[in-house]
C-alpha positions in Angstrom: 13.4 -7.8 -48.2 11.9 -8.8 -44.9 14.0 -8.6 -41.8 13.4 -10.4 -38.6 13.0 -7.8 -35.9 12.5 -10.1 -33.0 13.8 -8.9 -29.7 14.9 -11.3 -27.1 13.5 -10.5 -23.7 14.9 -12.3 -20.8 12.3 -13.0 -18.1 14.1 -12.4 -14.9 12.2 -13.8 -11.9 11.2 -11.4 -9.2 13.1 -12.2 -6.1 10.8 -11.6 -3.1 13.5 -13.2 -0.8 15.8 -10.3 -1.2 17.0 -9.2 2.2 17.9 -5.7 3.3 20.5 -5.2 6.0 19.0 -2.6 8.2 20.5 -1.2 11.4 19.8 -4.3 13.6 18.3 -7.0 11.5 18.2 -8.7 8.2 14.6 -8.3 6.9 12.9 -9.0 3.5 12.4 -6.1 1.3 8.6 -6.5 1.2 8.4 -6.7 5.0 10.3 -3.4 5.4 8.0 -1.7 2.9 4.9 -3.0 4.7 6.0 -1.8 8.1 6.9 1.6 6.8 3.5 1.9 5.0 1.6 0.8 8.0 3.6 3.1 10.3 3.0 6.2 8.1 -0.7 5.3 7.8 -1.0 5.1 11.6 0.7 8.4 12.1 -1.6 10.1 9.7 -4.7 8.5 11.2 -3.7 9.5 14.7 -2.9 13.1 13.6 -6.3 13.4 11.8 -8.2 12.1 14.9 -6.3 14.5 17.2 -7.0 17.5 15.0 -10.6 16.6 14.7 -10.9 16.2 18.5 -9.0 19.4 19.3 -10.8 21.6 16.8 -14.4 20.4 16.7 -15.8 23.8 15.5 -13.4 24.3 12.6 -13.6 23.1 9.1 -12.3 19.6 9.4 -13.0 18.4 5.9 -9.4 17.9 5.0 -8.9 15.6 8.0 -12.0 13.5 7.1 -10.7 13.2 3.6 -7.4 11.9 4.8 -9.1 9.5 7.1 -11.3 8.1 4.4 -8.4 7.8 1.9 -6.2 5.9 4.4 -9.1 3.6 5.4 -9.7 2.7 1.7 -6.2 1.3 1.5 -6.9 -1.4 4.1 -10.6 -2.1 3.4 -10.9 -4.5 0.5 -13.4 -3.6 -2.2 -16.6 -5.7 -2.3 -16.9 -8.4 -5.0 -19.7 -10.5 -6.2 -18.7 -14.2 -6.5 -20.3 -16.1 -9.3 -21.7 -19.4 -8.5 -20.1 -22.2 -10.3 -22.2 -24.5 -12.3 -22.1 -28.1 -11.1 
């Protein structure tokens, strides 16, 4: 006997227009996440630059590593575009 073991999967659309009610505004979920990510990144960048400037003779390799990892989030990776044949 063969049984039909199909599972119905309902594709629910991802709703990017979901608004979060924050303390003073109604903002989209993606915008709030973006602003938080950028804010934390800027705080880490400023902290690393400050620590490197204040302690130039110490081992600052951890701060340079943090700087490079944060920068790689915002710099797009290089891509080679293929020429399309006419």
